[in-house]
DSSP file (Angstrom, degrees, kcal/mol; ACC not computed):
  #  RESIDUE AA STRUCTURE BP1 BP2  ACC     N-H-->O    O-->H-N    N-H-->O    O-->H-N    TCO  KAPPA ALPHA  PHI   PSI    X-CA   Y-CA   Z-CA
    1    1 A M              0   0    0      0, 0.0    75,-0.3     0, 0.0   115,-0.1   0.000 360.0 360.0 360.0 135.6   40.2  113.7  -45.7
    2    2 A S        -     0   0    0     73,-0.1   113,-2.0   113,-0.1     2,-0.3  -0.185 360.0-155.4 -65.1 156.3   38.2  116.9  -45.0
    3    3 A Y  E     -AB  73 114A   0     70,-2.0    70,-2.9   111,-0.2     2,-0.4  -0.962   6.0-164.7-134.0 152.1   39.3  119.4  -42.3
    4    4 A V  E     -AB  72 113A   0    109,-2.6   109,-3.1    -2,-0.3     2,-0.5  -0.998  11.4-154.1-139.7 130.6   37.1  121.9  -40.4
    5    5 A D  E     -AB  71 112A   0     66,-2.6    66,-2.5    -2,-0.4     2,-0.4  -0.948  19.4-161.7-107.7 129.6   38.0  125.0  -38.4
    6    6 A A  E     -AB  70 111A   0    105,-2.2   105,-1.8    -2,-0.5     2,-0.4  -0.872   4.5-166.4-113.8 140.7   35.3  125.8  -35.7
    7    7 A F  E     -AB  69 110A   0     62,-2.3    62,-2.4    -2,-0.4     2,-0.3  -0.948   8.4-172.6-128.2 140.6   34.8  129.1  -34.0
    8    8 A V  E     +AB  68 109A   0    101,-2.5   101,-2.2    -2,-0.4    60,-0.2  -0.986  21.6 153.3-134.7 127.8   32.8  130.2  -30.9
    9    9 A L  E     -A   67   0A   0     58,-2.0    58,-3.1    -2,-0.3     2,-0.4  -0.993  39.8-117.1-153.4 150.1   32.5  133.9  -29.9
   10   10 A P  E     -A   66   0A   0      0, 0.0    94,-0.5     0, 0.0    56,-0.2  -0.793  27.6-170.7 -91.5 141.4   30.2  136.3  -28.0
   11   11 A V  E     -A   65   0A   0     54,-2.7    54,-2.9    -2,-0.4     2,-0.2  -0.995  25.6-121.9-122.0 128.0   28.7  139.2  -30.0
   12   12 A P  E >   -A   64   0A   0      0, 0.0     3,-2.3     0, 0.0    52,-0.3  -0.542  24.1-128.2 -64.9 134.5   26.9  142.1  -28.4
   13   13 A L  G >  S+     0   0    0     50,-3.0     3,-0.9     1,-0.3     4,-0.3   0.794 107.3  59.2 -53.6 -32.3   23.4  142.2  -29.9
   14   14 A G  G 3  S+     0   0    0     49,-0.4    -1,-0.3     1,-0.2     4,-0.1   0.550 111.8  40.3 -76.9  -5.1   23.8  145.8  -30.8
   15   15 A Q  G <> S+     0   0    0     -3,-2.3     4,-2.7    87,-0.1    -1,-0.2   0.222  82.9 105.9-123.0  14.2   26.8  145.0  -33.0
   16   16 A L  H <> S+     0   0    0     -3,-0.9     4,-2.5    -4,-0.2     5,-0.2   0.881  80.5  49.1 -62.9 -37.6   25.4  141.8  -34.5
   17   17 A D  H  > S+     0   0    0     -4,-0.3     4,-2.3     2,-0.2    -1,-0.2   0.933 112.1  48.9 -68.1 -39.2   24.7  143.4  -38.0
   18   18 A D  H  > S+     0   0    0      2,-0.2     4,-2.1     1,-0.2    -2,-0.2   0.924 114.0  48.2 -63.6 -42.0   28.3  144.9  -38.0
   19   19 A Y  H  X S+     0   0    0     -4,-2.7     4,-3.6     1,-0.2    -1,-0.2   0.943 111.0  48.7 -51.9 -52.6   29.6  141.4  -37.0
   20   20 A L  H  X S+     0   0    0     -4,-2.5     4,-2.2     1,-0.2    -1,-0.2   0.822 109.7  51.2 -71.1 -33.0   27.6  139.6  -39.7
   21   21 A R  H  X S+     0   0    0     -4,-2.3     4,-2.1     2,-0.2    -1,-0.2   0.922 112.2  48.5 -72.3 -38.2   28.7  142.1  -42.5
   22   22 A L  H  X S+     0   0    0     -4,-2.1     4,-3.0     2,-0.2     5,-0.2   0.967 112.8  48.7 -56.6 -55.7   32.4  141.5  -41.4
   23   23 A A  H  X S+     0   0    0     -4,-3.6     4,-3.2     1,-0.2    -2,-0.2   0.863 108.0  53.0 -54.1 -37.5   31.8  137.8  -41.4
   24   24 A R  H  X S+     0   0    0     -4,-2.2     4,-2.6     2,-0.2     5,-0.2   0.958 112.0  46.4 -56.7 -52.4   30.2  137.9  -44.9
   25   25 A R  H  X S+     0   0    0     -4,-2.1     4,-1.6     1,-0.2    -2,-0.2   0.916 115.0  45.9 -61.5 -43.4   33.2  139.7  -46.2
   26   26 A A  H  X S+     0   0    0     -4,-3.0     4,-3.0     1,-0.2    -1,-0.2   0.921 111.3  51.9 -63.8 -44.4   35.6  137.2  -44.5
   27   27 A G  H  X S+     0   0    0     -4,-3.2     4,-3.0    -5,-0.2     5,-0.2   0.897 107.6  52.6 -58.2 -44.5   33.6  134.2  -45.7
   28   28 A E  H  X S+     0   0    0     -4,-2.6     4,-2.0     1,-0.2    -1,-0.2   0.882 113.0  44.3 -60.2 -38.5   33.7  135.5  -49.3
   29   29 A I  H  X S+     0   0    0     -4,-1.6     4,-2.1    -5,-0.2    -2,-0.2   0.932 109.8  55.2 -75.5 -41.9   37.5  135.8  -49.1
   30   30 A W  H  <>S+     0   0    0     -4,-3.0     5,-2.1     1,-0.2     3,-0.3   0.958 113.2  43.3 -50.9 -52.5   37.9  132.4  -47.3
   31   31 A K  H ><5S+     0   0    0     -4,-3.0     3,-1.3     1,-0.2    -1,-0.2   0.853 106.8  60.7 -69.1 -31.8   36.0  130.8  -50.3
   32   32 A E  H 3<5S+     0   0    0     -4,-2.0    -1,-0.2     1,-0.3    -2,-0.2   0.925 105.9  48.4 -54.6 -42.1   38.0  132.9  -52.9
   33   33 A Y  T 3<5S-     0   0    0     -4,-2.1    -1,-0.3    -3,-0.3    -2,-0.2   0.488 135.4 -84.7 -82.1  -2.1   41.1  131.2  -51.6
   34   34 A G  T < 5S+     0   0    0     -3,-1.3    40,-0.2    -4,-0.3    -3,-0.2   0.321  72.2 149.8 126.7  -7.5   39.6  127.7  -51.8
   35   35 A A      < -     0   0    0     -5,-2.1    -1,-0.3    -6,-0.2    38,-0.2  -0.330  39.2-145.2 -61.7 149.2   37.5  127.0  -48.6
   36   36 A L  S    S+     0   0    0     36,-2.3     2,-0.3     1,-0.3    37,-0.2   0.761  75.3   7.3 -84.5 -30.6   34.6  124.6  -49.5
   37   37 A E  E     -C   72   0A   0     35,-1.0    35,-2.3     2,-0.0     2,-0.4  -0.983  53.1-168.8-160.5 142.1   32.0  126.1  -47.0
   38   38 A Y  E     +C   71   0A   0     -2,-0.3     2,-0.4    33,-0.2    33,-0.2  -0.955  16.6 178.6-139.0 114.4   31.8  129.0  -44.7
   39   39 A V  E     -C   70   0A   0     31,-3.2    31,-2.4    -2,-0.4     2,-0.4  -0.958  14.0-169.0-127.1 142.0   28.9  129.1  -42.1
   40   40 A E  E     -C   69   0A   0     -2,-0.4     2,-0.4    29,-0.2    29,-0.2  -0.994  11.3-170.2-123.1 126.8   28.0  131.6  -39.4
   41   41 A C  E     -C   68   0A   0     27,-1.3    27,-2.1    -2,-0.4     2,-0.5  -0.982  12.1-147.0-125.6 132.5   25.2  130.6  -36.8
   42   42 A V  E     -C   67   0A   0     -2,-0.4    25,-0.2    25,-0.2    -2,-0.0  -0.855  34.1-101.1 -97.7 122.0   23.7  132.9  -34.3
   43   43 A G        +     0   0    0     23,-3.9    -1,-0.1    -2,-0.5    24,-0.0  -0.089  53.0 153.5 -39.1 129.9   22.6  131.4  -30.9
   44   44 A D  S    S+     0   0    0     21,-0.0     2,-0.2    -3,-0.0    -1,-0.2   0.549  76.3  21.9-130.5 -46.1   18.9  130.8  -30.8
   45   45 A D  S    S+     0   0    0      2,-0.1     2,-0.7     0, 0.0    -2,-0.1  -0.536  84.2 138.3-125.5  62.9   18.3  127.9  -28.3
   46   46 A V        -     0   0    0     -2,-0.2    20,-0.1     7,-0.0     7,-0.0  -0.924  30.6-171.0-120.8 111.8   21.5  128.2  -26.3
   47   47 A R        -     0   0    0     -2,-0.7     7,-0.3     1,-0.0     8,-0.3  -0.781  28.2-103.4-106.4 149.3   21.0  127.8  -22.5
   48   48 A P        -     0   0    0      0, 0.0     2,-0.1     0, 0.0     5,-0.1  -0.428  40.5-148.6 -65.1 141.8   23.4  128.3  -19.6
   49   49 A G        -     0   0    0     -2,-0.1     4,-0.1     1,-0.1     7,-0.0  -0.447  17.2-127.9-101.1 174.5   24.6  125.0  -18.2
   50   50 A E  S    S+     0   0    0      2,-0.2     3,-0.1    -2,-0.1    -1,-0.1   0.859 106.2   8.0 -87.3 -44.3   25.6  123.9  -14.6
   51   51 A L  S    S+     0   0    0      1,-0.3     2,-0.3     0, 0.0    -2,-0.0   0.803 136.5   3.2-107.6 -38.7   29.0  122.6  -15.5
   52   52 A T        +     0   0    0      4,-0.0    -1,-0.3    -4,-0.0     2,-0.3  -0.970  65.2 143.4-141.1 156.6   29.6  123.5  -19.2
   53   53 A S     >  -     0   0    0     -2,-0.3     4,-2.8     1,-0.1     5,-0.2  -0.933  60.3 -98.8 178.4 164.8   27.9  125.5  -21.8
   54   54 A F  H  > S+     0   0    0     -7,-0.3     4,-1.3    -2,-0.3     6,-0.2   0.910 123.2  57.0 -64.7 -36.4   28.3  127.9  -24.7
   55   55 A H  H >>>S+     0   0    0     -8,-0.3     5,-2.5     1,-0.2     3,-0.6   0.958 110.9  41.3 -52.7 -54.6   27.5  130.7  -22.2
   56   56 A Q  H >45S+     0   0    0      1,-0.2     3,-1.1     3,-0.2    -2,-0.2   0.887 107.2  62.3 -65.9 -41.0   30.3  129.7  -19.9
   57   57 A S  H 3<5S+     0   0    0     -4,-2.8    -1,-0.2     1,-0.3    -2,-0.2   0.801 118.4  26.2 -59.3 -27.3   32.8  129.1  -22.6
   58   58 A V  H <<5S-     0   0    0     -4,-1.3    -1,-0.3    -3,-0.6    -2,-0.2   0.306 106.6-117.5-114.2   5.3   32.7  132.7  -23.8
   59   59 A K  T <<5 -     0   0    0     -3,-1.1    -3,-0.2    -4,-0.5    -4,-0.1   0.946  39.7-144.8  50.3  54.0   31.7  134.3  -20.5
   60   60 A L      < -     0   0    0     -5,-2.5     2,-0.2    -6,-0.2    -1,-0.1  -0.236  14.8-155.3 -51.4 130.7   28.6  135.5  -22.1
   61   61 A E    >   -     0   0    0      1,-0.1     3,-1.6    -3,-0.1    -1,-0.1  -0.660  32.7 -77.8-107.0 161.4   27.4  138.9  -20.8
   62   62 A A  T 3  S+     0   0    0      1,-0.3    -1,-0.1    -2,-0.2     3,-0.1  -0.358 118.4  25.5 -55.9 132.4   24.0  140.4  -20.7
   63   63 A G  T 3  S+     0   0    0      1,-0.4   -50,-3.0   -51,-0.1   -49,-0.4   0.540 102.1 107.7  87.3   6.3   23.0  141.7  -24.2
   64   64 A E  E <   -A   12   0A   0     -3,-1.6    -1,-0.4   -52,-0.3     2,-0.3  -0.755  51.0-155.9-111.5 162.2   25.2  139.4  -26.0
   65   65 A T  E     -A   11   0A   0    -54,-2.9   -54,-2.7    -2,-0.3     2,-0.4  -0.905  23.4-110.8-127.2 161.4   24.6  136.2  -28.2
   66   66 A V  E     -A   10   0A   0     -2,-0.3   -23,-3.9   -56,-0.2     2,-0.4  -0.751  24.1-156.2 -90.3 133.1   26.8  133.2  -29.1
   67   67 A I  E     -AC   9  42A   0    -58,-3.1   -58,-2.0    -2,-0.4     2,-0.5  -0.979   6.9-170.7-114.4 128.6   28.1  132.7  -32.5
   68   68 A F  E     +AC   8  41A   0    -27,-2.1   -27,-1.3    -2,-0.4     2,-0.3  -0.973  18.1 165.6-111.6 120.9   29.1  129.3  -33.7
   69   69 A A  E     -AC   7  40A   0    -62,-2.4   -62,-2.3    -2,-0.5     2,-0.3  -0.809  15.0-170.1-130.6 164.5   30.8  129.2  -37.0
   70   70 A W  E     -AC   6  39A   0    -31,-2.4   -31,-3.2    -2,-0.3     2,-0.5  -0.988  12.8-152.2-159.1 153.8   32.8  126.9  -39.1
   71   71 A V  E     -AC   5  38A   0    -66,-2.5   -66,-2.6    -2,-0.3     2,-0.3  -0.990  17.1-151.3-124.0 121.0   35.0  126.7  -42.3
   72   72 A C  E     -AC   4  37A   0    -35,-2.3   -36,-2.3    -2,-0.5   -35,-1.0  -0.762  14.9-178.4 -94.7 138.0   35.3  123.5  -44.3
   73   73 A Y  E     -A    3   0A   0    -70,-2.9   -70,-2.0    -2,-0.3   -38,-0.1  -0.892  37.3-119.7-130.5 157.3   38.4  122.6  -46.3
   74   74 A A  S    S-     0   0    0     -2,-0.3     2,-0.3   -40,-0.2    -1,-0.1   0.822  92.7 -10.0 -61.3 -34.1   39.4  119.7  -48.6
   75   75 A S  S  > S-     0   0    0    -73,-0.2     4,-2.3     1,-0.1   -72,-0.2  -0.953  70.4 -99.8-158.4 168.2   42.3  118.8  -46.4
   76   76 A R  H  > S+     0   0    0    -75,-0.3     4,-2.5    -2,-0.3     5,-0.2   0.899 123.7  52.8 -65.6 -38.8   44.5  119.9  -43.5
   77   77 A A  H  > S+     0   0    0      2,-0.2     4,-2.5     1,-0.2    -1,-0.2   0.907 108.5  49.0 -66.1 -41.4   47.1  121.1  -46.0
   78   78 A D  H  > S+     0   0    0      2,-0.2     4,-2.7     1,-0.2     5,-0.3   0.899 111.6  51.7 -61.1 -41.3   44.5  123.2  -47.9
   79   79 A R  H  X S+     0   0    0     -4,-2.3     4,-2.9     2,-0.2     5,-0.2   0.937 109.0  48.5 -53.3 -51.4   43.4  124.6  -44.5
   80   80 A D  H  X S+     0   0    0     -4,-2.5     4,-1.5     1,-0.2    -1,-0.2   0.893 115.0  44.5 -66.2 -42.7   46.9  125.6  -43.6
   81   81 A R  H  X S+     0   0    0     -4,-2.5     4,-1.9    -5,-0.2    -1,-0.2   0.931 116.5  45.8 -68.8 -39.9   47.5  127.3  -47.1
   82   82 A I  H  X S+     0   0    0     -4,-2.7     4,-2.8     2,-0.2    -2,-0.2   0.889 111.6  51.1 -68.9 -39.1   44.1  129.1  -47.1
   83   83 A L  H  X S+     0   0    0     -4,-2.9     4,-2.1    -5,-0.3    -1,-0.2   0.874 108.9  52.3 -69.4 -34.8   44.4  130.3  -43.5
   84   84 A E  H  X S+     0   0    0     -4,-1.5     4,-1.8    -5,-0.2    -1,-0.2   0.942 112.4  45.6 -61.4 -51.5   47.8  131.7  -44.3
   85   85 A Q  H  < S+     0   0    0     -4,-1.9     4,-0.4     1,-0.2    -2,-0.2   0.923 112.3  49.0 -58.1 -47.6   46.4  133.6  -47.3
   86   86 A V  H >< S+     0   0    0     -4,-2.8     3,-0.6     1,-0.2    -1,-0.2   0.845 109.8  53.1 -68.7 -32.1   43.4  134.9  -45.5
   87   87 A I  H 3< S+     0   0    0     -4,-2.1    -1,-0.2     1,-0.2    -2,-0.2   0.870 114.7  42.2 -57.5 -41.4   45.6  136.1  -42.5
   88   88 A N  T 3< S+     0   0    0     -4,-1.8    -1,-0.2    -5,-0.2    -2,-0.2   0.343  85.0 118.0 -96.2   3.9   47.7  138.0  -44.9
   89   89 A D    X   -     0   0    0     -3,-0.6     3,-1.9    -4,-0.4     4,-0.0  -0.627  57.6-148.9 -72.1 118.4   44.9  139.4  -47.1
   90   90 A P  G >  S+     0   0    0      0, 0.0     3,-1.3     0, 0.0     4,-0.2   0.715  93.8  70.9 -62.7 -20.7   45.0  143.2  -46.8
   91   91 A R  G 3  S+     0   0    0      1,-0.2     3,-0.2     2,-0.1    -2,-0.1   0.722 103.4  44.1 -64.8 -20.9   41.2  143.3  -47.3
   92   92 A L  G X> S+     0   0    0     -3,-1.9     3,-1.5    -6,-0.2     4,-0.7   0.111  75.6 115.3-107.8  17.0   41.0  141.8  -43.8
   93   93 A A  G X4 S+     0   0    0     -3,-1.3     3,-1.2     1,-0.3     4,-0.4   0.851  71.5  61.3 -54.0 -36.3   43.5  144.0  -42.1
   94   94 A D  G >4 S+     0   0    0      1,-0.3     3,-1.0    -4,-0.2    -1,-0.3   0.825  96.7  61.0 -64.0 -30.7   40.9  145.5  -39.9
   95   95 A M  G <4 S+     0   0    0     -3,-1.5    -1,-0.3     1,-0.2    -2,-0.2   0.732  98.5  56.9 -72.0 -15.8   40.2  141.9  -38.5
   96   96 A M  G << S+     0   0    0     -3,-1.2     2,-1.1    -4,-0.7    -1,-0.2   0.555  89.6  77.6 -91.3  -5.6   43.7  141.7  -37.1
   97   97 A D    X   -     0   0    0     -3,-1.0     3,-2.9    -4,-0.4     4,-0.5  -0.757  68.9-168.9-100.4  88.9   43.3  144.9  -35.1
   98   98 A Y  G >  S+     0   0    0     -2,-1.1     3,-1.3     1,-0.3     7,-0.3   0.796  79.9  65.9 -50.1 -34.3   41.2  143.4  -32.2
   99   99 A A  G 3  S+     0   0    0      1,-0.2    -1,-0.3    -3,-0.1    -2,-0.0   0.674 102.2  49.3 -64.2 -15.2   40.3  146.8  -30.8
  100  100 A K  G <  S+     0   0    0     -3,-2.9    -1,-0.2    -6,-0.3    -2,-0.2   0.467  86.8 107.3-101.2  -3.7   38.2  147.5  -34.1
  101  101 A L  S <  S-     0   0    0     -3,-1.3   -82,-0.1    -4,-0.5     4,-0.1  -0.443  76.4-125.5 -78.5 150.4   36.3  144.3  -34.0
  102  102 A P  S    S+     0   0    0      0, 0.0     2,-0.3     0, 0.0   -83,-0.2  -0.008  90.4  43.7 -86.7  34.4   32.6  144.3  -33.1
  103  103 A F  S    S-     0   0    0     -5,-0.3     2,-1.1   -92,-0.2   -92,-0.1  -0.957  98.6 -86.5-165.0 160.4   33.2  141.7  -30.4
  104  104 A D    >   -     0   0    0    -94,-0.5     3,-1.7    -2,-0.3     4,-0.2  -0.687  35.1-169.6 -76.9  95.4   35.5  140.8  -27.7
  105  105 A A  G >  S+     0   0    0     -2,-1.1     3,-0.6    -7,-0.3    -1,-0.2   0.630  80.6  69.7 -57.6 -18.7   38.3  138.8  -29.5
  106  106 A K  G 3  S+     0   0    0      1,-0.2    -1,-0.3    -8,-0.1    -2,-0.1   0.709  99.7  49.2 -76.9 -11.3   39.8  137.7  -26.1
  107  107 A R  G <  S+     0   0    0     -3,-1.7    -1,-0.2   -97,-0.1    -2,-0.2   0.435  89.6 102.7-101.6  -1.9   36.7  135.6  -25.5
  108  108 A L    <   -     0   0    0     -3,-0.6     2,-0.3    -4,-0.2   -99,-0.2  -0.539  49.0-174.8 -78.8 146.7   36.8  133.9  -29.0
  109  109 A F  E     +B    8   0A   0   -101,-2.2  -101,-2.5    -2,-0.2     2,-0.3  -0.992   5.4 171.0-143.9 151.3   38.1  130.3  -29.2
  110  110 A W  E     -B    7   0A   0     -2,-0.3     2,-0.3  -103,-0.2  -103,-0.2  -0.967   7.7-176.4-152.9 165.9   38.7  128.1  -32.1
  111  111 A G  E     -B    6   0A   0   -105,-1.8  -105,-2.2    -2,-0.3     2,-0.4  -0.987  26.3-114.6-160.9 160.8   40.2  124.9  -33.2
  112  112 A G  E     -B    5   0A   0     -2,-0.3     2,-0.4  -107,-0.2  -107,-0.2  -0.890  31.9-171.8-101.0 134.0   40.9  122.6  -36.2
  113  113 A F  E     -B    4   0A   0   -109,-3.1  -109,-2.6    -2,-0.4     2,-0.4  -0.987  21.9-131.0-131.5 136.4   39.2  119.2  -36.5
  114  114 A M  E     -B    3   0A   0     -2,-0.4     2,-0.3  -111,-0.2  -111,-0.2  -0.737  31.8-122.7 -78.3 128.5   39.7  116.3  -38.9
  115  115 A E        +     0   0    0   -113,-2.0  -113,-0.1    -2,-0.4     3,-0.1  -0.574  39.7 164.1 -73.1 130.0   36.4  115.2  -40.3
  116  116 A R        +     0   0    0      1,-0.3     2,-0.4    -2,-0.3    -1,-0.1   0.664  61.6  28.1-122.4 -30.9   35.7  111.6  -39.6
  117  117 A I        +     0   0    0      2,-0.0     2,-0.4     0, 0.0    -1,-0.3  -0.983  53.4 169.1-137.4 129.1   32.0  111.0  -40.3
  118  118 A R              0   0    0     -2,-0.4    -3,-0.0    -3,-0.1     0, 0.0  -0.982 360.0 360.0-132.2 121.9   29.6  112.8  -42.7
  119  119 A L              0   0    0     -2,-0.4    -1,-0.1     0, 0.0    -2,-0.0   0.434 360.0 360.0-105.2 360.0   26.3  111.3  -43.2
């Protein structure tokens, strides 16, 4: 059964290109270790809600956009193995220093999901 990690985070518009360069490098490494798919999406039609929304979930500030991203794996076991390799890869050491990231990592959230339906 496939497994997906999903991420939601705010990125300042002035740092979007820096973020996307970092994401491309990370995605290439994720795929090198066996991820099946790595996708980064930039908010386009994302509206504030009354009770819940992407804006509220990351405490979006003026001049920021929301990123929705996901990584697909063949299984939860593959995800656990690949994620450990990615986290320990020295090429991504700068991603582990939250002060150097082009976004506020404290407002990022993510989770792992078992795929149940794919049409």
